[in-house]
C-alpha positions in Angstrom: 1.0 22.1 -1.5 2.3 18.9 -0.6 3.4 18.4 -4.3 5.0 21.2 -4.8 7.0 20.7 -1.7 8.2 16.8 -2.4 9.4 18.3 -6.2 11.1 21.3 -4.4 13.2 18.7 -2.5 13.4 15.9 -4.9 14.1 18.0 -7.6 16.3 17.9 -10.1 17.3 13.9 -9.3 13.7 12.6 -8.8 10.4 13.4 -10.4 7.0 13.8 -8.0 4.3 11.9 -9.9 0.5 12.9 -9.6 -2.1 9.8 -9.2 -5.6 9.9 -9.3 -8.1 6.9 -8.4 -11.7 6.1 -9.4 -13.0 6.8 -6.3 -15.4 9.3 -5.2 -15.0 9.2 -1.4 -11.0 8.5 -0.9 -9.9 8.3 2.7 -6.6 6.3 3.3 -4.5 6.1 0.1 -2.4 2.9 1.7 -5.9 1.2 1.2 -6.5 2.0 -2.3 -2.5 2.2 -3.9 0.4 0.6 -1.9 3.9 0.1 -3.0 5.3 -2.7 -1.6 9.1 -3.0 -3.4 10.9 -2.1 -6.3 8.6 -2.4 -8.7 5.9 -3.8 -7.4 2.2 -2.6 -6.3 -1.0 -3.3 -4.6 -3.8 -1.7 -6.6 -7.3 -2.0 -5.1 -9.5 -3.5 -7.6 -12.6 -1.6 -6.3 -10.6 2.0 -6.9 -9.1 1.7 -10.2 -5.4 4.1 -10.7 -6.0 6.0 -13.7 -2.3 6.1 -14.5 -2.0 2.4 -13.9 -0.3 2.3 -17.6 2.6 4.8 -16.3 3.4 1.7 -13.9 3.1 -1.0 -16.4 5.2 0.8 -19.0 7.8 1.0 -16.8 7.7 -2.5 -16.3 5.8 -2.6 -12.6 4.0 -6.1 -11.5 0.3 -4.6 -10.8 -1.3 -6.8 -8.0 -5.0 -7.2 -7.1 -5.4 -8.0 -3.6 -8.0 -10.3 -2.7 -11.5 -9.2 -1.5 -10.7 -8.4 2.7 -12.4 -11.3 4.9 -13.5 -8.4 7.6 -16.7 -9.0 8.4 -19.6 -6.9 7.4 -20.4 -5.9 10.7 -17.2 -4.9 12.0 -17.0 -1.4 13.0 -14.7 0.6 11.0 -14.2 4.2 11.3 -13.4 6.7 8.6 -12.0 3.7 7.2 -13.0 0.3 4.9 -12.3 -3.4 4.8 -9.7 -2.7 2.6 -7.3 -2.1 5.3 -6.1 -5.5 4.6 -3.9 -4.3 2.0 -2.6 -1.5 4.7 0.4 -3.4 5.5 4.1 -2.6 6.9 6.9 -3.9 4.2 9.6 -4.4 6.6 12.1 -5.1 3.5 11.4 -6.5 -0.2 11.1 -9.7 1.4 9.4 -9.4 4.9 5.9 -7.8 5.7 3.7 -7.2 8.2 -0.3 -7.9 8.2 -3.4 -9.0 9.8 -3.3 -12.4 11.3 -7.0 -12.6 10.0 -6.4 -11.8 6.5 -5.6 -15.1 5.1 -6.0 -14.4 1.8 -3.6 -11.7 1.5 -1.0 -13.7 3.3 -1.4 -16.7 0.6 -0.8 -13.6 -1.5 2.3 -12.4 0.0 4.0 -15.9 -0.1 3.0 -16.5 -3.2 5.0 -13.2 -4.9 7.8 -14.9 -2.1 7.4 -12.5 0.5 7.3 -13.7 3.9 4.4 -13.0 6.3 4.7 -11.8 9.7 1.1 -12.0 11.4 0.0 -9.7 13.9 -3.4 -9.5 15.4 -4.8 -6.1 14.6 -8.5 -6.4 14.0 -9.5 -4.7 17.2 -7.1 -1.9 15.8 -8.8 -1.2 12.5 -11.6 0.3 14.5 -9.9 3.3 15.0 -9.3 4.0 11.5 -5.9 3.0 10.5 -3.7 -0.3 9.6 0.5 -1.0 10.2 1.2 1.5 7.2 -0.8 4.4 8.5 0.5 3.9 12.2 4.2 3.9 11.2 7.1 6.0 10.2 10.5 5.0 8.9 13.0 6.4 11.0 15.9 5.3 9.2 16.2 3.3 6.5 20.0 1.2 4.8 20.5 1.5 1.6 19.7 4.4 -1.2 17.4 6.4 -2.6 16.2 4.8 -6.0 14.2 5.5 -9.1 11.9 3.3 -9.6 11.0 4.5 -13.5 14.0 5.0 -16.1 
C-alpha cells in the first residue's frame, strides 16, 4: 500500500523502485540499505540487495560498511549490530555517526565525508539509530532523480 501511495504522489515525474534483500528477518531498512548521497549507497554485506545491479548500471557507488564494533553482549531490542550504518546525512559532506564506531567513521572519511561523532550506543538498546529517530522537516534544494 505504501508503494502505491508513493507512486500516486510522485508520478509522472518520478518512478518508485521496489528493492528486496536476502534477509529472512528484516527489521531496519536503515541498517540494511542506506542512500547517503546522490549516487552513493551503503549496502549491508550480510543482507545483499537483490536489485543491486540496477544501482550499479545507473553509475552508483555501492559501499559495503565495515563490520560493526558493538560488543556481542550489548543489549539490542528488535535490531542488530548493523545500527552502525544507521546514520544521518546532514548534507552530502557531513554525517552523524556513533562515536564508538571508529571503523565506519574511517570509511566515511575515506569517502570525503566529515563525521560528526555522537555517543548513542545506550540509545541503540531501544531499537534504533540516527536515521530512525529523525525526520526531515525541510531540506534545501530541489527534488532530483538519481536514475536517468
